[in-house]
GUNUGU-487940 format. One record per residue (C-alpha): residue number from 1; residue in one letter; chain; x, y, z. Coordinates in Angstrom, 1 decimal, decimal comma, always signed. Layout:
N
{filo = NUM&gulo = A&vexke = A&xx = X&yy = Y&zz = Z};
...
//
This chain:
163
{filo = 1&gulo = M&vexke = A&xx = +162,6&yy = +149,1&zz = +128,9};
{filo = 2&gulo = S&vexke = A&xx = +160,7&yy = +152,5&zz = +128,5};
{filo = 3&gulo = I&vexke = A&xx = +160,7&yy = +154,4&zz = +125,3};
{filo = 4&gulo = F&vexke = A&xx = +159,5&yy = +158,1&zz = +125,5};
{filo = 5&gulo = G&vexke = A&xx = +158,8&yy = +157,5&zz = +129,3};
{filo = 6&gulo = F&vexke = A&xx = +155,5&yy = +155,0&zz = +128,6};
{filo = 7&gulo = G&vexke = A&xx = +157,2&yy = +152,3&zz = +130,1};
{filo = 8&gulo = R&vexke = A&xx = +156,3&yy = +153,1&zz = +133,8};
{filo = 9&gulo = T&vexke = A&xx = +152,7&yy = +154,3&zz = +132,9};
{filo = 10&gulo = A&vexke = A&xx = +152,2&yy = +151,4&zz = +131,1};
{filo = 11&gulo = Q&vexke = A&xx = +153,5&yy = +149,4&zz = +134,4};
{filo = 12&gulo = Q&vexke = A&xx = +151,2&yy = +151,4&zz = +136,6};
{filo = 13&gulo = V&vexke = A&xx = +148,0&yy = +151,4&zz = +134,0};
{filo = 14&gulo = G&vexke = A&xx = +148,5&yy = +147,3&zz = +134,4};
{filo = 15&gulo = G&vexke = A&xx = +149,1&yy = +147,4&zz = +137,7};
{filo = 16&gulo = A&vexke = A&xx = +145,7&yy = +149,1&zz = +138,4};
{filo = 17&gulo = V&vexke = A&xx = +144,0&yy = +147,0&zz = +136,1};
{filo = 18&gulo = A&vexke = A&xx = +145,0&yy = +143,9&zz = +137,8};
{filo = 19&gulo = Q&vexke = A&xx = +144,1&yy = +145,4&zz = +141,2};
{filo = 20&gulo = V&vexke = A&xx = +140,5&yy = +146,2&zz = +139,9};
{filo = 21&gulo = A&vexke = A&xx = +140,4&yy = +143,0&zz = +137,9};
{filo = 22&gulo = E&vexke = A&xx = +141,3&yy = +141,2&zz = +141,4};
{filo = 23&gulo = V&vexke = A&xx = +137,8&yy = +142,6&zz = +142,5};
{filo = 24&gulo = F&vexke = A&xx = +135,5&yy = +141,2&zz = +140,0};
{filo = 25&gulo = T&vexke = A&xx = +137,8&yy = +137,5&zz = +139,8};
{filo = 26&gulo = V&vexke = A&xx = +139,7&yy = +135,6&zz = +141,9};
{filo = 27&gulo = N&vexke = A&xx = +143,7&yy = +135,3&zz = +142,0};
{filo = 28&gulo = A&vexke = A&xx = +144,0&yy = +132,2&zz = +141,4};
{filo = 29&gulo = T&vexke = A&xx = +147,4&yy = +132,2&zz = +142,9};
{filo = 30&gulo = K&vexke = A&xx = +146,7&yy = +133,9&zz = +145,9};
{filo = 31&gulo = A&vexke = A&xx = +143,6&yy = +131,3&zz = +146,2};
{filo = 32&gulo = E&vexke = A&xx = +145,9&yy = +128,9&zz = +146,2};
{filo = 33&gulo = E&vexke = A&xx = +148,3&yy = +130,3&zz = +148,9};
{filo = 34&gulo = A&vexke = A&xx = +145,7&yy = +130,9&zz = +151,2};
{filo = 35&gulo = A&vexke = A&xx = +144,3&yy = +127,5&zz = +151,0};
{filo = 36&gulo = A&vexke = A&xx = +148,0&yy = +126,1&zz = +151,6};
{filo = 37&gulo = A&vexke = A&xx = +147,9&yy = +128,1&zz = +154,6};
{filo = 38&gulo = R&vexke = A&xx = +144,7&yy = +126,6&zz = +155,7};
{filo = 39&gulo = Y&vexke = A&xx = +145,6&yy = +123,2&zz = +155,2};
{filo = 40&gulo = Q&vexke = A&xx = +149,0&yy = +124,0&zz = +157,0};
{filo = 41&gulo = S&vexke = A&xx = +147,3&yy = +125,4&zz = +160,2};
{filo = 42&gulo = A&vexke = A&xx = +144,8&yy = +123,0&zz = +160,3};
{filo = 43&gulo = M&vexke = A&xx = +148,1&yy = +120,2&zz = +160,4};
{filo = 44&gulo = Q&vexke = A&xx = +149,5&yy = +122,1&zz = +163,2};
{filo = 45&gulo = Q&vexke = A&xx = +146,4&yy = +122,4&zz = +165,6};
{filo = 46&gulo = A&vexke = A&xx = +145,6&yy = +118,5&zz = +164,8};
{filo = 47&gulo = G&vexke = A&xx = +149,6&yy = +117,9&zz = +165,8};
{filo = 48&gulo = A&vexke = A&xx = +149,3&yy = +120,3&zz = +168,9};
{filo = 49&gulo = E&vexke = A&xx = +146,2&yy = +118,4&zz = +170,0};
{filo = 50&gulo = F&vexke = A&xx = +148,7&yy = +115,3&zz = +170,8};
{filo = 51&gulo = D&vexke = A&xx = +151,5&yy = +117,8&zz = +172,8};
{filo = 52&gulo = G&vexke = A&xx = +151,5&yy = +116,4&zz = +176,4};
{filo = 53&gulo = I&vexke = A&xx = +154,0&yy = +118,0&zz = +177,4};
{filo = 54&gulo = G&vexke = A&xx = +154,4&yy = +119,0&zz = +180,7};
{filo = 55&gulo = S&vexke = A&xx = +150,6&yy = +117,4&zz = +181,5};
{filo = 56&gulo = T&vexke = A&xx = +150,3&yy = +115,7&zz = +184,6};
{filo = 57&gulo = W&vexke = A&xx = +148,6&yy = +112,2&zz = +184,7};
{filo = 58&gulo = F&vexke = A&xx = +145,3&yy = +114,2&zz = +186,0};
{filo = 59&gulo = D&vexke = A&xx = +145,4&yy = +116,5&zz = +183,0};
{filo = 60&gulo = R&vexke = A&xx = +145,8&yy = +113,3&zz = +180,6};
{filo = 61&gulo = F&vexke = A&xx = +142,4&yy = +111,8&zz = +182,3};
{filo = 62&gulo = V&vexke = A&xx = +140,1&yy = +114,4&zz = +182,3};
{filo = 63&gulo = N&vexke = A&xx = +141,1&yy = +115,4&zz = +178,6};
{filo = 64&gulo = G&vexke = A&xx = +140,6&yy = +111,6&zz = +178,1};
{filo = 65&gulo = L&vexke = A&xx = +137,1&yy = +112,1&zz = +179,7};
{filo = 66&gulo = N&vexke = A&xx = +136,1&yy = +115,1&zz = +177,5};
{filo = 67&gulo = R&vexke = A&xx = +137,1&yy = +112,9&zz = +174,4};
{filo = 68&gulo = L&vexke = A&xx = +134,2&yy = +110,5&zz = +175,3};
{filo = 69&gulo = P&vexke = A&xx = +130,7&yy = +111,8&zz = +174,4};
{filo = 70&gulo = R&vexke = A&xx = +131,4&yy = +112,3&zz = +171,1};
{filo = 71&gulo = P&vexke = A&xx = +132,4&yy = +108,8&zz = +170,3};
{filo = 72&gulo = L&vexke = A&xx = +129,2&yy = +107,5&zz = +173,1};
{filo = 73&gulo = L&vexke = A&xx = +126,7&yy = +109,6&zz = +171,3};
{filo = 74&gulo = A&vexke = A&xx = +127,8&yy = +107,8&zz = +168,1};
{filo = 75&gulo = L&vexke = A&xx = +128,3&yy = +104,3&zz = +169,7};
{filo = 76&gulo = S&vexke = A&xx = +124,8&yy = +104,6&zz = +171,2};
{filo = 77&gulo = T&vexke = A&xx = +122,8&yy = +105,6&zz = +168,8};
{filo = 78&gulo = I&vexke = A&xx = +124,0&yy = +102,7&zz = +166,6};
{filo = 79&gulo = G&vexke = A&xx = +123,3&yy = +100,9&zz = +170,1};
{filo = 80&gulo = L&vexke = A&xx = +119,4&yy = +102,0&zz = +170,0};
{filo = 81&gulo = F&vexke = A&xx = +119,3&yy = +100,4&zz = +166,2};
{filo = 82&gulo = A&vexke = A&xx = +120,9&yy = +97,3&zz = +167,5};
{filo = 83&gulo = Y&vexke = A&xx = +118,4&yy = +97,4&zz = +170,4};
{filo = 84&gulo = A&vexke = A&xx = +115,6&yy = +97,8&zz = +168,4};
{filo = 85&gulo = M&vexke = A&xx = +116,0&yy = +95,0&zz = +166,2};
{filo = 86&gulo = A&vexke = A&xx = +117,0&yy = +92,4&zz = +168,8};
{filo = 87&gulo = E&vexke = A&xx = +114,0&yy = +93,4&zz = +171,5};
{filo = 88&gulo = P&vexke = A&xx = +111,4&yy = +95,1&zz = +169,4};
{filo = 89&gulo = A&vexke = A&xx = +108,8&yy = +95,0&zz = +172,6};
{filo = 90&gulo = G&vexke = A&xx = +111,6&yy = +96,4&zz = +174,6};
{filo = 91&gulo = F&vexke = A&xx = +112,3&yy = +99,6&zz = +172,4};
{filo = 92&gulo = S&vexke = A&xx = +108,5&yy = +100,6&zz = +171,7};
{filo = 93&gulo = V&vexke = A&xx = +108,2&yy = +100,5&zz = +175,2};
{filo = 94&gulo = R&vexke = A&xx = +110,7&yy = +102,9&zz = +176,1};
{filo = 95&gulo = M&vexke = A&xx = +109,9&yy = +105,0&zz = +172,7};
{filo = 96&gulo = Q&vexke = A&xx = +106,6&yy = +105,3&zz = +174,3};
{filo = 97&gulo = G&vexke = A&xx = +108,1&yy = +106,6&zz = +177,2};
{filo = 98&gulo = L&vexke = A&xx = +110,3&yy = +109,3&zz = +175,8};
{filo = 99&gulo = A&vexke = A&xx = +106,7&yy = +110,2&zz = +174,1};
{filo = 100&gulo = F&vexke = A&xx = +105,8&yy = +111,5&zz = +177,8};
{filo = 101&gulo = V&vexke = A&xx = +109,3&yy = +113,6&zz = +177,9};
{filo = 102&gulo = P&vexke = A&xx = +107,9&yy = +117,5&zz = +177,8};
{filo = 103&gulo = E&vexke = A&xx = +109,1&yy = +119,3&zz = +174,9};
{filo = 104&gulo = P&vexke = A&xx = +110,6&yy = +121,9&zz = +177,4};
{filo = 105&gulo = L&vexke = A&xx = +112,5&yy = +119,1&zz = +178,5};
{filo = 106&gulo = W&vexke = A&xx = +113,6&yy = +118,6&zz = +174,6};
{filo = 107&gulo = W&vexke = A&xx = +114,7&yy = +121,9&zz = +174,5};
{filo = 108&gulo = L&vexke = A&xx = +116,5&yy = +122,4&zz = +177,5};
{filo = 109&gulo = L&vexke = A&xx = +118,7&yy = +118,5&zz = +176,4};
{filo = 110&gulo = G&vexke = A&xx = +119,0&yy = +120,4&zz = +173,1};
{filo = 111&gulo = A&vexke = A&xx = +120,7&yy = +123,6&zz = +174,6};
{filo = 112&gulo = V&vexke = A&xx = +122,8&yy = +121,4&zz = +176,9};
{filo = 113&gulo = V&vexke = A&xx = +124,4&yy = +119,2&zz = +174,0};
{filo = 114&gulo = S&vexke = A&xx = +124,3&yy = +122,3&zz = +172,1};
{filo = 115&gulo = F&vexke = A&xx = +126,4&yy = +124,5&zz = +174,2};
{filo = 116&gulo = Y&vexke = A&xx = +128,4&yy = +121,8&zz = +175,6};
{filo = 117&gulo = F&vexke = A&xx = +130,2&yy = +120,9&zz = +171,8};
{filo = 118&gulo = G&vexke = A&xx = +129,7&yy = +124,7&zz = +171,3};
{filo = 119&gulo = A&vexke = A&xx = +131,8&yy = +125,9&zz = +174,5};
{filo = 120&gulo = R&vexke = A&xx = +134,5&yy = +123,0&zz = +173,7};
{filo = 121&gulo = E&vexke = A&xx = +134,6&yy = +124,2&zz = +169,8};
{filo = 122&gulo = L&vexke = A&xx = +135,4&yy = +127,7&zz = +171,3};
{filo = 123&gulo = H&vexke = A&xx = +137,9&yy = +126,5&zz = +173,6};
{filo = 124&gulo = H&vexke = A&xx = +139,7&yy = +124,9&zz = +170,7};
{filo = 125&gulo = F&vexke = A&xx = +139,3&yy = +128,0&zz = +168,8};
{filo = 126&gulo = R&vexke = A&xx = +140,9&yy = +130,1&zz = +171,3};
{filo = 127&gulo = A&vexke = A&xx = +143,3&yy = +128,0&zz = +172,2};
{filo = 128&gulo = Y&vexke = A&xx = +144,8&yy = +127,1&zz = +168,5};
{filo = 129&gulo = A&vexke = A&xx = +143,7&yy = +130,9&zz = +166,8};
{filo = 130&gulo = P&vexke = A&xx = +147,4&yy = +132,6&zz = +168,2};
{filo = 131&gulo = R&vexke = A&xx = +148,9&yy = +129,5&zz = +166,0};
{filo = 132&gulo = V&vexke = A&xx = +147,2&yy = +130,2&zz = +162,8};
{filo = 133&gulo = P&vexke = A&xx = +149,9&yy = +131,9&zz = +160,7};
{filo = 134&gulo = A&vexke = A&xx = +149,1&yy = +134,7&zz = +159,0};
{filo = 135&gulo = V&vexke = A&xx = +148,6&yy = +134,5&zz = +155,0};
{filo = 136&gulo = P&vexke = A&xx = +151,4&yy = +136,3&zz = +153,6};
{filo = 137&gulo = Q&vexke = A&xx = +150,3&yy = +139,7&zz = +151,6};
{filo = 138&gulo = P&vexke = A&xx = +151,6&yy = +140,9&zz = +148,6};
{filo = 139&gulo = E&vexke = A&xx = +153,5&yy = +144,3&zz = +149,6};
{filo = 140&gulo = T&vexke = A&xx = +151,1&yy = +147,0&zz = +147,0};
{filo = 141&gulo = P&vexke = A&xx = +151,4&yy = +150,2&zz = +148,0};
{filo = 142&gulo = A&vexke = A&xx = +148,1&yy = +152,3&zz = +147,9};
{filo = 143&gulo = N&vexke = A&xx = +149,7&yy = +154,8&zz = +145,5};
{filo = 144&gulo = P&vexke = A&xx = +151,3&yy = +153,5&zz = +142,9};
{filo = 145&gulo = A&vexke = A&xx = +153,5&yy = +156,5&zz = +143,0};
{filo = 146&gulo = T&vexke = A&xx = +156,5&yy = +155,4&zz = +145,1};
{filo = 147&gulo = E&vexke = A&xx = +158,3&yy = +157,0&zz = +148,1};
{filo = 148&gulo = T&vexke = A&xx = +161,7&yy = +157,4&zz = +146,5};
{filo = 149&gulo = E&vexke = A&xx = +160,6&yy = +159,6&zz = +143,6};
{filo = 150&gulo = Y&vexke = A&xx = +161,3&yy = +163,3&zz = +144,0};
{filo = 151&gulo = N&vexke = A&xx = +158,5&yy = +165,5&zz = +144,3};
{filo = 152&gulo = A&vexke = A&xx = +159,5&yy = +169,5&zz = +144,5};
{filo = 153&gulo = A&vexke = A&xx = +156,1&yy = +170,7&zz = +145,8};
{filo = 154&gulo = L&vexke = A&xx = +156,4&yy = +168,3&zz = +148,5};
{filo = 155&gulo = E&vexke = A&xx = +159,7&yy = +168,6&zz = +149,6};
{filo = 156&gulo = D&vexke = A&xx = +159,5&yy = +172,4&zz = +149,7};
{filo = 157&gulo = W&vexke = A&xx = +156,1&yy = +172,6&zz = +151,6};
{filo = 158&gulo = R&vexke = A&xx = +158,1&yy = +169,8&zz = +154,3};
{filo = 159&gulo = S&vexke = A&xx = +160,7&yy = +172,4&zz = +154,3};
{filo = 160&gulo = Q&vexke = A&xx = +158,4&yy = +175,2&zz = +155,2};
{filo = 161&gulo = T&vexke = A&xx = +156,3&yy = +173,1&zz = +157,8};
{filo = 162&gulo = P&vexke = A&xx = +157,2&yy = +173,2&zz = +161,6};
{filo = 163&gulo = R&vexke = A&xx = +158,3&yy = +170,3&zz = +163,1};
//
């Protein structure tokens, strides 16, 4: 409802105030939409990991091998604790042997493990990134004035400008 033409102006001012306010505070609705989109894309990525359509036995075998290092590292770390409790003398001898490993070799081992897991993570990110849906953005014009409004000066200028 527009009384004395103030309705449209009030809407424009209110929209501008809302846009400025969103700079300083988080829009809860947009934040929830983004969280829902992230959750949905994560579920799609997790589901896509189990899509084996069209893969050969060799592909499945290699994928199985690629999934072994993480569990093996975790289980072997737990195994070290069990070995230390079951055979303390043998464990201490092996730990003394590790003390003789030069520091550059430890750096090399760290780099190899980091690059292995980093490359796998990057591969999965690249493989599934195009599948992530874009978060829907509300349609807000940059200028509160819409294109449907008639502007006599603009129309006069357009009629004089050669195309």
